[in-house]
N, C-alpha and C positions, 0 to 999 in steps of 0.2 A: 323921758319918752312919752309924757302923758298926752302928747299931741297926736299919738297914733290912734287910729280908728279901733274901736273895741273888737275883740275877737272872742268868740264863744267855742267851746269844745265841740268838735264835729260830732254828729249823730250818725247812725248807720246809713241813713239816706244820702248823706253827703258824698260817701264814696272817697273819702280823703282823711288823712290824719294830720292835725295841727302839731308841728314839731318845734316851731319857735318863730322869731321874728328877726328879720333883717331891716331893710327899709320898707319891707312888706311882709305879711304873713307867709311863712314857708310851710307848704303842704306836701305830704307824701301821697301821691295818687294810688288808691287801692287797685285800680284796674292794671297798673303797672308795677305793682309791688312784687310780683313773681318774676321780675326781671333781675332780681337779686340786688345785693348791695354790699357795701364795705364801710365799716366803722373803724377809724384808726386814731392813734394819738398816743403820746407818752403816758406813763403811769401818773395817775392823779389828775388828769386833765378833764375827766367827765365822760369816758367812754361808757362806764356802767349805767350812768344816769341816762344817757342817749339810748342805750339798749332798754332800759326800764320804761322810758316813755313811749318808745315804739311798741314794746309788748303790751302796755296798757292800751295804747291806741288800737291796735290790732284786736285785742280782746273786746274792747267796747264796740267794735264794729263786726263782731261775731266771728272772727278769724282765730282759730287755735294757734298756739305758739309752743315751740319747744326751745329751751335755752339751758346751756350748761352753766351752773353756778360755781365757778372756780375759786372764788374767795368767800363764799357764804354771804356776801352782802346783797346778793340779788333776791334772797329768800324773803326779804321784807315786803316784796311786792304782793304777798298774800295778805298783808295787814294794812289797816287804814293808816294813812299818814298822820304824823303828829304836827299840829301847827307850830311853825317856826317863822320868825321875822323875815329871815333872808328868802324863804320861799314865797311869802306874801309879797315881798318887794319885787321879786323876780316876776311874779304873775302880773303885778301892776305895771312893771317896766315894758312888758310885752303886750299890754292892753287885754290880758285874759280876764274877762269880766265875770265868768261864772266858775272861777277856780274853786274846787272843793276837794277835800280829802276823801279817799274811798279805798276799799279793799278790792281785790280781784280774785276770781275763782282760780284756785291753784291746786294742782296735784303734784306732790313731791315723788321723785323716783331716785333709785340708788342701784349701784351695781353690787353692793353688799347684800348678803341674804341672811347673815346670822343675826342674833339679838343685837340691837343697836343700830340696825340700819336706818338711814335718814330719809327713807322713802319706800315706796313699793318696789320689791325687788325686780330688776330687769335681767332676764335670762334669754340665752339663745343657744341653740344646739350648734355643735361644731360643723355638722352637715350644712346647716343654714348659713354659717359664716363663709365656707367654701375655702379652697386652696390659696387663692390670691391674697385674701385678707389675712388668713392664718400665717401665710409666709411673711407678711408684713409684721404681724404680731410677734413671731418667733425670731424675726431678723436672721433668716437662713440665706444661704447662698443659692446660686442658680441650680446646682446640682441637687441640693437638699430640697428646693422648691419642687423639682421635677419628681422626686420621690413622693412628695406630699400629693402631687397631682395623681400618681399611680395609686396612692392610698385611697383617695376619694373616688377614683374610677373603679377600682376593684370593688369598693363598698357599694357603689351604685350598681354595678353589674350583678353582684351577688345579693342584693336586696338587704344590705346591712345599714342601718342607720347609726351614725356616730354622734352621739348625744352629748357626751362629756369628755373630759380628757382622759378618763379611764378607758373609755372606748377607743380614743385616738391611740393611746399607748398599745392597746391590744391589736389594733389593726396594723400598726407599724411593725410590731413584732411578728405578726401573722405573715406579712408580705416578705419579711426578711427571711423567715424559715422556708418559705415557698419560692425563693428568689429564682432557682433554677426552673421551676415549673411555669413561672409567670413571665420569664424574660422574653420569650419569643413573641408574646401578645402585647405586653405593656412596656418592656424595656428593662434595662439592667437596674438592679437594687444593690448598691454597694453597702457592705456592712459598716464601713467607717462612717458613711453618711447617715445611716440608720442610728448609729451610736450618738452622732452629733445632734440629730433631731430629738432623741430621747433626753439628752442633756438640756437642750433648750426648753423641752416641755417641764422639766424640773425647775428651771428658773421662772418659767410662767406660772407654775403652781405656787412657788414661793412669793409671787407678787399678788396673789389672791385670785387668780383667774378661774380657780376651781368654783368659785362662788358664782361667777358670770355663766358658765357653761352648764346648761341643764335644762329642766322643764319645771313648771309651764313656761313655754316660750312667749315672748312679748307678742300681743296681737296689736299690730301697728295702728288699727282703727281706734285703739283707746287713746291715742294722741289727738284724734280729730273730734273730740267731744265738744258740745256747746251746753250751756246751762238752759234751764227752763225759761229764763229771760232773755235768751239769744246771745249770751255773752260766750266768747270763745275761751276755752280752758287754757290756762298757762301752765305747761308742763315744765317743771324744774328738776334738772338732774343734779343731785348733790355730787360735785365733782372735786371738791377740795382735797379729799384724800387721794384722788386719782392723779393729782399733780406729781406724786412720787412714782407713778408709772405712766409717764406720758405716751409711751407707745400703745399702751392699752387704752388710754383715753382717746387718742386720735383715731386708733383703728376701730373702736367701738362706734365712734360718731360717723366715721365713714361707712361702716357697715350699716348703720341706721339710715343713712341717706340712700345707700344702695337698696335697702329693703323697701323704703318708701317709693323709689323709682320702679322697683320690680313689681310691687303689689298694687299701686294706685293706677286707676284707669286714666286714659287720656281725656283731658277736659277742654283743650284748646286754649283760648283766651278768656277766662272767667271774669266777672266783674270784680271779684276780690279772690285772694288766695284761699285754698283749702287749708293750707298750713304755712306758717312762717318759721323757718329753722335758723336760729342763731348759733353760730359755730365760734365760741370764744377761744382765745388762745390759738388761733388758727394756724400759727407758725408751726405748731407741733404736727400738723398734718402733712406739711410739705417738707419738713427737716429730713434730709437723707432719704427721701422717698424714692425708690427705684422708678425707672421709666414706665413700667407696666401700670404702676400704681398711679403716677402722675396722670397717665392717659385715662385711667378709670375716673379719677377726680374730675378732669376736664369734661368727660363725656357726661357724667352725672350732673355736673353744674350746667352744662349746656342743654341737656334734654329734659331735665326734671321740671322745668318751668311749664312744659306742656301738660304735666300732671297736676298743675295748680299749686306747686310748692316754690316758695321763695327762700333763697339762702342768703343769709347775711354774715359774712366773715368779719370777726372782730379781732384786731391785733394791734400791736404797738407801732409796727413799722410797715408802710405799704409795700416795701420790698419783699415782705415775707410771702406775699402772694405772687406766684408766677404770672407772667404777662398773658399766658393762654387762659388763665382763669380770671384775672383782674379785668381783661377786656370785656367780660360778660357781666360785670358788676356795674349796673347803670345807676343806682341810687347811692350817694356817697355823703358821708359825714366825716369831716376831717377835723379832729381836734389838734391841739398844739403839739409840735415836734421841736425837739432841741437839736442844734447843729454845732456840736463841739468836735466832732470827729469827721474825717473824710467820709465815712459811711453814712453818718448822720446827715451831712450835707447833701449827699447824693439822694438820700431818702426824701428830703425836703423838695429837692428839684423834681424828683420823680412824682411825688404827691401833686405838686403844683401843675405838672404837665398833664395830668390826668383829667383836669377840669375844663370845662368850656369857659374860656377866659372872659373875664369882666373888665372892660377898659377903665372902670373906676377903681379897681383893686390891684395892687401888686400881690399876686397870689403867693409868691414864694416868700416874700417878706412878712406877709400877714400870718402865714402859718406859724412863724416863729414868735409872733405878738399876741396870739390869741390868749385870753384869760380862761380860768377855770369856768366851764359852763358855756363857753363860746366855741363855735366851730364854723368851719367853711362848709357850706351845704349846697349840694346840686342834685336835684331830683328829676327824673324823667317827666316830661310834659305830655300833653294828650296825644300827640303824634309820635311819641317814643323818643323824641330828641331830648338831650340833657338841657337843663336850664343853665343860664350863666351862674357862675359860682357867686355866692353871697356870704358875707360875714354875718353870722346868725347867733342870736342869744337863744339858747335851748330852753324850752318851757320846763317848769318844775313838775316832778311827778305827783300824782295824788296818793300814792301808797307810801309806806315807810321806806325811808332811806337807811338801810342797815339790816342786819339779820333778824330772823325770828328767834325766840328763846326756844330752848329744848321742849318746854311744855307746850308752847304754841304749835311747834312742828308735830309733835306727837298727837295733838288734838286734831290737827288738819288731816294727818295721815288716817287716823281711826275714824274719821267722819267723811272720808272720801267715798264716792260711790264705787271705787274699785277695791276698797278694803276687803281682804279675804281672797281676792281672785289670784294674787301672785304670792302671797306670803309663804305658803307651804310648798316645799319641793315635791315633785312627783318622780317616782322611781319606776321605770318599766323595763322590760326586756330590750336590750339593744345590742350593738356590736360585741361587746365584751362578753355578755352572758351567751350569746348565740355561738361565738367562736369557742368559748369554754365547753359548751355542750357538744358542738361538733368534735372537739378534741376527745371528750369523754366517750362519745359514740365510736370514734375511730379506734381508741385504745380498747374498748370493749369488743369491737369486731376482730382486732387483731389477736386478743386473748382467746376469743371463741375459735378463731382459725387455727391457733396453735393448739388448742385443747382438742379439736376434731382431728388434726394430724396426728396427735399423740395416741388418741383412741384407735385410729386406723392402724398405727404401727403396733399397738398392744394386741389388736385382734389378729395381726399377721404372725404373732408369736415372736420369740427371742431372735434377734438378728444382730446386725452390725451395731445397732444403737445401744443394745444391752452391754456390750463390752465396755462402753465409756460411762454408762449411767449406773452401772452395778445392778441392773435389773429393776431400778426404781422407775416405774411407768409413769409417775406424776412429776418427775423432776423437770423444772423449767429454768431458764435463764441462760447465762453465757455458755455453760458446758453444753446444753442441748443445741444451741445455735451452731456452736463449733462441730458438734457431732453430725448435725445435718448437712453442714456444709462439706465435711470431710467425706461422709457417705456418698454425696453426689459426685465428688471429685474422683473417688475410687471407682464408682460405677461408670463414670464418663471414660476413665482410663482403660478399664476392662473392655468397654464397648469399642474403643478405637483399636485396641490390640486384636480383638476377634475379627473385626473388619479387615484388618491387614492380613491376617492369617487366611481368611476365607477368600480374599481377592488376590493373594500372592503378592501384595505390594510390599510385604515386609522382607521378601527374598532379595 
């Protein structure tokens, strides 16, 4: 390929990212990068490298990035790449004249909060997550989701903040105890459903969710940082251990997208994104998702680009992404697919049909012939239309291909500008403490009222009560309650008899 004209790495003024070469250089237009994208391909075909070179490109153009590292091999993006013959040959093959190895500004994050966390702890409050996301996390049915909605509504109406799972348990128990009181205003609260929710919460706690819920809660602006040199920070979530809790992983990332959508201002069509969000293992987001959640995903994907955020879904099979979402993904990198089963053959046909066809390429056939590091590429052009699909040799990354060591990760975390901001958990008064205080106050008031009643009875001298209490004016408990009830019943019966005698109704 030496006949190709030389290509240099783009600088920020270019407004584009060099991704690789087909019969021409292939660039991703920054102005259209918030129209979202899709990176697909079978395991081992080069998806992670494509994600890595896009993240590098965005960072060098001053665009912050968020990406989940599901296999720990993306963490090497923080380190300067090591010279290797195959990388140099790849650079020469695509005519990249100023290929160099470099590191990137990286902030590591983790959902773990105890010693041994692989990044700054990310926390959220239960109130912030809301009933829809929490229902997905707990995998509850429609009736149980309705109860969770009541829990959140009662908490809001009564000024109670649900910070962690302890608060949530206390609120669920509270509305169960008050079910007859709140039925008219909020709806029925079935005891069996309450029990099911409590069991689901136990499962969630066993999966480590207690570490995620709490404070200090994540400030989303910490994802939008740039360096003094104008480079965008690459935020890497340590997600390898989360693959054992796929529902927690996918719900967390969806919550994160929703939080970005809710908190970021409208920016229209910026010259470059404010943030690019890579959603790896995207199939976990859509697997068994209820209709309400799918609608939420579609809405966020459709509208968040007006906030300057680009979403890039990364998955093995293009069929993993529903059509309503896939139709919004304008920038596409398709690595090789295999077609040994009917479903795989269907996936190849589906992938081929999503591209603007090139008369010089049999797209469906080419998808199965692509080598590692090659991809079919189509990016949006200046007027928003997709380019014709091209078989492209993806450029090599400048950073390390492979994970950081434990010592390197520790050093990056401790030298981060955010170090110390999230490491220590904050405990403050919230729903569980307030409810416990209310219960203690109610118990104290009831005891005071009983004491006052007893004092009034004592001041009136011996009476019916003394027959059963043995003259013990301080006696409390079941016998006193029974005595008071019996006294009221006898008095009521005597009253009715006197009325009948005086009115002549008993004759």
